[in-house]
NUTORGU-709845 format. One record per residue: residue number from 1; y negated, z negated, x negated of N, C-alpha, C in turn. Coordinates in Angstrom, 2 decimals, m for minus. Each point is the difference from the previous one (the first is absolute). Layout:
<recs>
NUM	Y	Z	X	Y	Z	X	Y	Z	X
...
</recs>
This chain:
<recs>
1	44.70	m84.86	m5.24	1.23	0.87	1.12	0.97	m0.74	m0.27
2	1.26	0.15	0.98	1.52	0.10	m0.01	0.16	1.07	0.35
3	1.11	0.20	m0.81	0.86	1.67	0.27	1.44	m0.65	0.10
4	0.36	0.95	1.17	1.59	m0.35	0.08	0.83	0.46	m1.46
5	1.28	m0.82	0.29	0.41	0.05	m1.31	0.65	1.36	m0.42
6	0.19	0.54	m1.28	0.38	1.24	m0.36	1.34	0.09	0.32
7	0.78	1.02	0.39	1.24	0.17	m0.02	0.77	0.65	m1.10
8	0.43	m0.54	m0.86	0.79	0.49	m1.10	0.93	0.53	0.07
9	1.14	m0.35	0.67	0.80	0.97	0.35	0.11	0.50	1.40
10	0.34	1.39	0.18	m0.53	0.35	1.19	1.79	0.25	0.66
11	0.89	0.37	m0.78	1.27	0.05	0.68	0.89	m0.83	m0.57
12	0.79	m0.95	0.49	1.11	m0.65	m0.23	m0.46	m1.20	m0.80
13	m1.10	m0.33	0.51	m0.60	m1.80	m0.95	1.02	m0.97	m0.25
14	0.03	m0.50	m1.11	0.94	m1.26	0.18	m0.32	m1.18	1.00
15	0.88	m0.71	0.06	m0.30	m1.01	1.02	m0.86	m0.97	m0.50
16	0.07	m0.27	m1.29	m1.27	m1.22	m0.51	m1.22	0.78	0.29
17	m0.19	1.32	m0.23	m1.10	0.55	0.42	m0.71	m0.16	1.21
18	0.86	0.59	1.04	m0.30	m0.03	1.21	m0.45	m1.17	0.49
19	0.52	m1.39	m0.39	m0.17	m1.57	0.40	m1.67	0.21	m0.56
20	m0.14	0.45	m1.23	m1.26	m0.61	m0.50	m1.23	1.09	0.67
21	0.55	1.26	0.06	m0.86	0.97	0.92	m0.79	m0.42	1.25
22	1.09	m0.83	1.05	m0.31	m0.47	1.09	m0.89	m1.33	m0.13
23	0.44	m0.95	m0.87	m1.11	m0.85	m0.19	m1.21	0.52	m0.19
24	m0.17	0.97	m0.73	m1.35	0.43	m0.36	m0.74	0.38	1.38
25	0.90	0.86	0.29	m0.45	0.70	1.34	m0.29	m1.01	1.03
26	0.53	m0.89	0.53	m0.30	m1.04	0.73	m1.15	m0.84	m0.36
27	m0.37	m0.36	m1.32	m1.48	m0.25	m0.67	m1.01	0.65	0.55
28	0.17	0.96	m0.57	m1.00	0.94	0.16	m0.37	0.58	1.63
29	0.94	m0.03	0.83	0.05	0.09	1.48	m0.71	m1.29	0.94
30	0.65	m0.88	m0.68	m1.03	m1.46	0.50	m1.40	m0.32	m0.48
31	m0.55	0.40	m1.19	m1.08	0.24	m0.40	m1.09	0.90	0.63
32	0.76	1.09	0.37	m0.74	1.53	0.41	m0.27	m0.60	1.62
33	0.89	m0.79	0.82	m0.28	m0.07	1.40	m0.93	m0.62	0.38
34	m0.16	m1.35	m0.96	m1.36	m0.57	0.12	m1.30	0.73	0.32
35	m0.10	0.89	m1.26	m1.17	1.17	0.20	0.02	0.65	1.33
36	1.24	0.63	m0.04	m0.06	0.90	1.27	m0.23	m0.70	1.18
37	0.14	m1.10	0.27	m0.44	m0.81	1.08	m1.44	m0.44	m0.05
38	m0.66	m0.13	m1.06	m1.30	m0.21	m0.20	m0.73	0.85	0.35
39	0.24	1.28	m0.39	m0.48	1.41	0.31	0.05	0.38	1.38
40	1.05	m0.63	0.91	m0.05	0.53	1.53	m0.83	m1.21	0.32
41	0.12	m1.22	m0.02	m0.93	m0.60	0.51	m1.42	0.32	0.09
42	m0.59	0.52	m1.31	m1.24	0.49	0.02	0.01	0.95	0.65
43	0.79	1.09	0.21	m0.38	1.31	0.94	0.10	m0.28	1.55
44	0.39	m1.46	0.46	0.05	m0.17	1.17	m1.61	m0.05	0.78
45	m0.80	m0.37	m1.30	m1.70	m0.05	0.32	m0.47	1.66	0.15
46	m0.62	0.03	1.01	m0.74	1.34	0.19	m0.80	0.35	m1.07
47	m0.82	m0.93	m0.51	m0.86	0.65	m1.41	0.53	0.46	m0.85
48	1.51	m0.40	m0.35	0.85	0.79	m0.79	0.91	1.03	0.09
49	0.13	m0.01	1.60	1.19	1.30	0.40	m1.15	1.18	0.28
50	m0.74	0.01	0.14	m0.83	0.94	0.19	m1.57	m0.02	m0.96
51	0.10	m0.24	m1.31	m0.94	m0.24	m0.56	m0.71	1.33	m0.45
52	m1.23	0.30	0.38	m0.91	1.27	m0.05	m1.41	m0.63	m0.82
53	0.17	m0.93	m0.67	m0.99	m0.80	m0.62	m0.19	0.93	m1.34
54	m0.67	m0.68	m0.70	m0.10	0.50	m1.65	1.11	m0.65	m0.80
55	0.69	0.48	m0.93	0.90	m0.49	m0.80	m0.79	m0.98	m0.94
56	m0.74	m0.12	m0.39	m0.70	m1.06	m0.61	m0.16	m1.29	0.78
57	0.09	m0.34	1.06	m0.06	m0.86	1.05	1.50	m0.62	0.43
58	0.97	1.17	m0.23	1.39	m0.51	0.45	0.24	m1.28	m0.72
59	0.06	m0.38	m1.23	0.36	m1.03	m0.60	m0.77	m1.35	0.76
60	m1.18	m0.18	0.46	m0.42	m1.05	0.63	0.54	m0.15	1.20
61	0.03	1.11	0.86	0.82	m0.16	1.23	1.16	m0.23	m0.18
62	1.25	0.16	m0.99	0.99	m0.33	m0.13	m0.16	m1.59	m0.29
63	m0.71	m0.29	m0.99	m0.41	m1.44	m0.43	m0.13	m1.07	1.33
64	m0.83	0.58	0.76	m0.50	m0.81	1.43	0.96	0.12	0.76
65	0.88	1.02	0.48	1.10	m0.04	1.04	1.15	m1.23	m0.71
66	0.20	0.06	m1.35	1.20	m0.79	m0.46	m0.48	m1.38	0.00
67	m1.37	m0.14	m0.24	m0.47	m1.46	0.42	0.19	m0.75	1.32
68	m0.02	1.26	0.76	0.01	m0.41	1.40	1.51	m0.41	0.65
69	0.86	0.97	m0.94	1.28	m0.22	0.48	0.35	m1.27	m0.10
70	m0.26	m0.24	m1.47	0.16	m1.40	m0.93	m0.15	m1.11	0.98
71	m1.36	0.06	0.47	m0.54	m1.13	0.78	1.01	m0.17	1.58
72	0.05	1.21	0.30	1.02	0.28	1.01	1.21	m1.04	0.05
73	0.40	0.62	m0.99	1.53	m0.56	m0.20	m0.09	m1.32	m0.29
74	m0.75	m0.44	m0.87	m0.39	m1.39	m0.21	m0.07	m0.74	1.19
75	m0.98	0.30	1.25	m0.04	m0.54	1.02	1.08	m0.20	0.77
76	0.69	1.26	0.18	1.28	m0.12	0.82	1.03	m1.25	m0.60
77	0.00	0.15	m1.38	1.08	m0.69	m0.50	m0.32	m1.67	0.37
78	m1.48	m0.24	0.15	m0.22	m1.38	m0.23	0.15	m0.56	1.73
79	m0.30	0.65	0.91	0.32	0.25	1.18	1.55	m0.70	0.27
80	1.06	1.10	m0.34	1.34	m0.27	0.09	0.29	m1.18	m0.69
81	m0.54	m0.71	m1.18	0.28	m1.33	m0.46	m0.64	m1.11	0.72
82	m0.79	0.32	0.91	m0.49	m1.08	0.82	0.98	m0.41	1.29
83	0.55	1.28	0.46	0.92	m0.15	1.07	1.02	m0.73	m0.10
</recs>
């Protein structure tokens, strides 16, 4: 699990602390956005947007959709490379 950096100085932080905090915040944000985009892509599939099945089967559904997305993206990339 990745958590955002803890803010030690709330009021009047020193300049060196602000630089460190900003770099940590950017690193956390760049890691988090990949996960957020992945979840958003999965939610575009109707099977996950309106999942009414049993929770025990949700993991299998997610793996199947992730596999289809991966295959779709690979096919799209190879088609662009051929052009």
